[in-house]
C-alpha positions as CSV (number, residue, x, y, z in Angstrom):
1,M,0.0,0.0,0.0
2,R,2.9,2.5,0.8
3,R,4.5,1.8,-2.6
4,A,1.2,2.8,-4.3
5,H,1.0,5.9,-2.3
6,D,4.6,6.7,-3.2
7,H,3.9,6.3,-6.9
8,L,0.8,8.5,-6.7
9,T,2.7,11.1,-4.6
10,N,5.5,10.9,-7.2
11,L,3.2,11.9,-10.0
12,D,1.2,14.6,-8.2
13,L,3.1,16.3,-5.4
14,R,6.8,16.0,-6.1
15,S,8.9,18.3,-8.3
16,A,10.8,17.0,-11.4
17,S,14.1,16.7,-9.5
18,E,12.2,14.8,-6.7
19,R,10.6,12.5,-9.2
20,I,13.8,11.7,-11.0
21,A,15.8,11.4,-7.8
22,H,13.2,8.9,-6.3
23,L,13.3,6.8,-9.4
24,L,17.1,6.7,-9.6
25,L,17.3,5.7,-6.0
26,E,14.5,3.1,-6.4
27,V,16.5,1.5,-9.3
28,Y,19.7,1.7,-7.2
29,V,18.1,0.0,-4.2
30,R,16.7,-2.7,-6.4
31,L,20.1,-3.5,-7.8
32,R,22.1,-3.2,-4.6
33,R,19.5,-3.8,-1.9
34,R,20.7,-0.7,0.0
35,L,20.9,3.1,-0.3
36,P,24.1,4.5,-1.7
37,A,26.6,5.2,1.0
38,E,29.9,6.3,-0.6
39,P,30.4,9.1,-3.2
40,G,31.3,7.8,-6.7
41,E,29.1,4.6,-6.6
42,I,28.2,3.6,-10.1
43,I,25.5,1.3,-11.4
44,H,24.7,0.3,-15.0
45,L,21.3,2.0,-15.8
46,P,20.0,0.8,-19.2
47,L,17.3,3.6,-19.3
48,S,17.2,6.5,-21.8
49,Q,15.9,9.8,-20.7
50,G,12.8,9.0,-22.6
51,H,12.3,5.9,-20.4
52,I,12.9,8.1,-17.3
53,G,10.4,10.6,-18.5
54,Q,7.7,8.0,-19.1
55,A,8.2,6.5,-15.7
56,V,7.8,9.7,-13.8
57,G,5.4,11.7,-16.1
58,L,7.9,14.2,-17.6
59,T,8.9,15.1,-21.2
60,Y,12.3,14.1,-22.5
61,V,13.3,17.8,-22.5
62,H,12.3,18.3,-18.8
63,V,14.2,15.1,-17.9
64,C,17.3,16.3,-19.7
65,R,17.1,19.7,-18.0
66,T,16.5,18.2,-14.7
67,L,19.5,15.7,-15.0
68,Q,21.7,18.7,-16.0
69,I,20.7,20.5,-12.9
70,L,21.4,17.5,-10.7
71,R,24.8,17.2,-12.6
72,E,25.7,20.8,-12.0
73,Q,24.8,20.5,-8.3
74,D,27.3,17.5,-8.2
75,V,24.6,15.2,-7.2
76,V,24.6,12.6,-9.9
77,R,26.2,12.0,-13.3
78,F,24.3,10.1,-15.9
79,A,26.2,9.1,-19.1
80,N,26.6,6.1,-21.4
81,H,23.9,4.3,-19.3
82,N,25.9,4.6,-16.2
83,L,24.6,6.4,-13.2
84,E,27.3,7.8,-10.9
85,I,26.0,9.0,-7.5
86,I,28.5,11.8,-6.6
87,D,26.7,13.0,-3.5
88,P,24.5,10.3,-1.9
89,P,23.1,12.3,1.0
90,A,22.0,15.1,-1.5
91,L,20.3,12.5,-3.7
92,I,18.5,10.9,-0.8
93,A,17.4,14.3,0.5
94,T,16.2,15.4,-3.0
95,A,14.2,12.2,-3.4
96,G,12.8,12.5,0.2
97,M,13.8,8.9,0.8
98,E,15.1,8.5,4.4
99,H,14.5,4.8,4.7
100,I,14.0,1.8,2.4
101,E,11.6,-1.1,2.6
102,Q,12.1,-4.5,1.3
103,P,11.9,-4.1,-2.5
104,A,8.8,-5.3,-4.0
105,P,8.0,-5.3,-7.8
106,G,7.4,-1.8,-8.9
107,I,7.9,0.6,-11.8
108,A,11.7,0.2,-11.7
109,D,11.3,-3.5,-12.3
110,V,9.0,-3.0,-15.2
111,L,11.3,-0.5,-16.7
112,L,14.4,-2.7,-16.3
113,A,12.6,-5.8,-17.7
114,G,11.2,-3.9,-20.8
115,I,14.5,-2.1,-21.9
116,G,14.8,-2.5,-25.6
117,K,11.2,-3.6,-26.1
118,E,8.5,-1.1,-26.9
119,L,5.4,-1.9,-24.8
120,F,1.8,-1.1,-25.6
121,V,-1.5,-1.8,-23.8
122,V,-3.6,-4.7,-25.2
123,P,-7.2,-4.9,-24.1
124,A,-8.0,-8.2,-22.5
125,K,-10.9,-10.4,-23.4
126,A,-14.4,-8.9,-23.6
127,G,-16.1,-8.9,-20.2
128,T,-13.0,-8.5,-18.3
129,Y,-13.0,-5.7,-15.7
130,G,-11.0,-4.3,-12.9
131,R,-7.2,-4.9,-12.6
132,N,-6.9,-7.4,-15.4
133,R,-8.6,-5.1,-18.0
134,H,-5.4,-4.4,-19.9
135,R,-2.0,-6.0,-20.1
136,L,1.3,-4.9,-21.4
137,S,2.7,-6.8,-24.4
138,P,5.9,-6.3,-26.4
139,V,5.4,-4.8,-29.9
């Protein structure tokens, strides 16, 4: 329930930098099972700026500008599909993430699993309602 609340908050109440920082940390935690602790930690992040924008509800241009601001503030560096966390406390503060929960499947897992595959929504069988009304399928 908390994760659903976090995602709704991410789309409605957080600024662009908060949304992006939250997603970057969520991916980092899923890969390393902990928050970043040391400056200069690097993870391979096979996401484009377009993928990031789709995940957090921002345009490619807005993602580009926001990552540039985070880079100029020496918080993160994102280049060649590698994310370097230059200032972990600043990134954690920007994301508003003081603690982590046991990772559960979320938007980061969907993004990481779908890299390189365009996804689209396919309506389910007629008469299907509720949560199973649509499913994602590769193109």
